[in-house]
N, C-alpha and C positions, 0 to 999 in steps of 0.2 A: 536214745538215739545209736546202734554201733554203729563205727565204722566198721570197713572190710578188711584192719587189722584184725580188733578184738573178735568179729564172725568169725575169721581166718585162725583163731588165739581159740576161741569156743571147741568148733570144727572138732581141735586136734580136741581137746581136751573129751569133748561128746564122745570118738573113738571108742575108747576104752570104756568105757559103759553101757551095762545093759539096757533094754527095754524094762522101765517098768513098771508102763499098764500097757493098754490094749481095749483101743475101743468099738466095740462091737456092730452089733445089727441096731442096739438101743440107741448107739449115738452120744451126745451130750445134756447133759439134764444137771440142773441142779449141785447130784451131787458129785458127779463128776468135774465141774468146775471147783467142787470142794476141795478136791482131793486133791489134783494140782497144783492149786493156793499151797495149798500145807504142803507136797509136796517141793515145790521149788521155794518157801519158807525154807523148809530143814537142806535141803539141797543147794539151788541154784541153777546150777544144768541136766536136767531129765530129757528123757528120751522116751516118745512113745508110738505105739507102732499102731495102723487102721489096720484095720482083718478083712479079708477078704468080704465077708458078707456084710459087713457096713454098706449104707446106699450112700456113705462120701464118701470123696477121695479127699487124701489125705492131708491136700492145699487147704481145703474148705476145713476141715476140724481143728488144723492149724492153726486158721485165721479165726477161727470161733471162739478156739480156748486162749488164746493168746488176747483178743479180745477182753473178753471172759477178764483174764484175769492180770491182764496190764504186763504179759510176757512181751518178752523182743525173741524174735520170729530166727534163729538160729539157721537153719539149714532145714528142707525136706528134698529126702530122695527116694521115690518109689514112693514104699506102704509107711516108711517111718519118719519122725519129725521129731526135732529138738529146740526143747525151750529156753530160756535164760533172764532169768530176776532176780534181782542184786535182792539179798540177804536182807532183813533190819537189822535181827538180831544173833544171827547166826554167819559174818560172812567169811566166803574166807576162798573167796574165787577173787584173786589180783587182774583185771584186766588191764593188757599194756597201752 
């Protein structure tokens, strides 16, 4: 579980990164979850966008992916969300 200080730190880091995933009409499937897991292992912090044609809200998509991957929700703003999961082999981010 992230503390508010850690969450704030991660939000600051997330400002500088581009959105690497887009969740659209097809929603979330096994393949999507696998891609998120791989990206989280490689980068630890990822940002994604939920497209306007999606049937789900960003918060719903974020919660679903977070529970499927075991990642922490850093923030959800509008159609974008940020997830964090400590990497097992590739730890880069040092939390305060």
